[in-house]
C-alpha positions in Angstrom: -58.1 13.4 -128.9 -61.1 15.6 -129.1 -60.7 19.3 -128.8 -63.4 21.9 -128.6 -62.5 25.4 -129.2 -64.7 28.2 -128.3 -64.1 31.1 -130.4 -62.6 31.3 -134.0 -60.8 34.6 -134.2 -57.2 34.7 -135.1 -55.8 32.6 -132.2 -58.6 30.0 -132.5 -58.0 29.7 -136.3 -54.3 29.5 -135.8 -54.8 26.7 -133.3 -57.1 24.7 -135.5 -54.4 24.6 -138.2 -51.7 23.3 -135.7 -54.1 20.8 -133.9 -55.2 19.3 -137.3 -51.7 19.0 -138.4 -51.1 17.1 -135.1 -54.0 14.6 -136.0 -56.6 15.9 -133.5 -60.2 15.9 -133.9 -61.5 19.5 -133.6 -64.7 21.3 -133.2 -65.4 25.0 -133.0 -68.1 27.1 -131.6 -68.4 30.5 -133.0 -71.0 33.2 -132.0 -70.9 35.2 -135.4 -72.4 33.1 -138.1 -70.6 34.7 -141.0 -67.1 34.0 -139.4 -68.3 30.5 -138.7 -69.2 29.9 -142.2 -65.8 31.2 -143.4 -64.1 28.8 -141.1 -66.0 25.9 -142.1 -65.1 26.7 -145.7 -61.5 26.8 -144.9 -61.6 23.8 -142.5 -63.9 21.0 -144.1 -62.8 18.2 -141.5 -63.9 20.6 -138.6 -67.3 20.8 -137.3 -68.3 24.4 -136.8 -71.2 25.3 -134.5 -72.9 28.5 -134.4 -73.9 29.9 -131.2 -72.7 31.3 -127.8 -70.3 29.1 -126.1 -71.4 30.4 -122.7 -74.7 28.6 -123.3 -74.7 25.0 -121.8 -77.0 23.7 -124.5 -74.7 25.0 -127.3 -71.7 23.4 -125.6 -73.7 20.2 -125.4 -74.6 20.3 -129.0 -71.0 20.7 -130.0 -70.0 17.6 -128.1 -68.6 18.9 -125.0 -69.3 15.8 -123.1 -66.9 13.9 -124.9 -64.2 16.5 -125.1 -60.8 15.8 -123.8 -59.9 19.5 -123.8 -61.7 22.7 -124.0 -60.0 25.7 -125.4 -61.8 29.0 -124.2 -60.3 31.5 -126.8 -63.0 34.0 -127.1 -62.1 37.9 -127.0 -63.6 38.5 -123.7 -62.3 37.4 -120.5 -65.7 36.9 -118.8 -66.8 34.5 -121.5 -63.7 32.5 -121.3 -64.1 32.2 -117.5 -67.8 31.4 -117.9 -66.9 28.7 -120.7 -64.4 27.1 -118.3 -66.7 27.1 -115.2 -69.3 25.3 -117.3 -67.0 22.8 -118.8 -65.4 22.0 -115.2 -68.6 22.0 -113.2 -71.2 20.8 -115.4 -69.4 18.4 -117.9 -66.4 17.5 -116.0 -64.0 18.3 -118.8 -60.5 17.1 -117.8 -58.6 19.9 -119.2 -59.5 23.6 -119.8 -57.2 26.0 -121.6 -58.1 29.8 -121.4 -57.0 32.7 -123.2 -57.0 35.5 -120.6 -56.2 39.3 -121.5 -56.2 40.8 -117.8 -53.2 39.6 -116.0 -55.0 40.2 -112.7 -57.7 37.5 -113.4 -55.0 34.6 -113.6 -55.8 33.7 -109.9 -59.6 33.4 -110.6 -59.2 31.3 -113.6 -56.6 29.0 -111.6 -59.1 28.6 -108.6 -61.6 27.3 -111.2 -59.3 24.7 -112.4 -58.2 25.8 -115.5 -55.2 23.8 -116.4 -53.4 26.2 -118.6 -53.9 30.0 -118.8 -52.6 32.0 -121.6 -52.1 35.4 -120.5 -51.8 37.1 -124.0 -51.1 40.6 -122.2 -48.4 39.5 -120.2 -46.9 37.5 -123.0 -46.7 40.6 -125.3 -45.2 42.6 -122.6 -42.5 40.3 -121.9 -41.6 39.9 -125.5 -41.5 43.6 -126.2 -39.4 44.0 -122.9 -37.1 41.4 -124.2 -36.7 43.1 -127.6 -36.0 46.5 -125.9 -33.4 45.0 -123.5 -31.7 43.0 -126.3 
């Protein structure tokens, strides 16, 4: 299975480790060339593409047409929404997973057909509330 990850911050890099350990083929698109080089140095089996993942030409260069899953893990919700929208509408990617910071945007991502929405803010708040209540 081929997974295309858009964004290689802490979430993206941690995800790469787990997916590689599970035997997935992984590619990354990273906007910052220095970060991309660092990721490529740490993960020699991963193709790292430099560019803006909201650009369909960059997505195509990274192999989105054969992706089984696209993970939108950029820092900005608007970028993750755009990545998922392009992946679903232009490239018919069967499954999109999106990192979302603003809980109010959950329905917007769901309406775009995003299969899994990881709401970082809500998850952190629930964990903190659970710790406070225990």
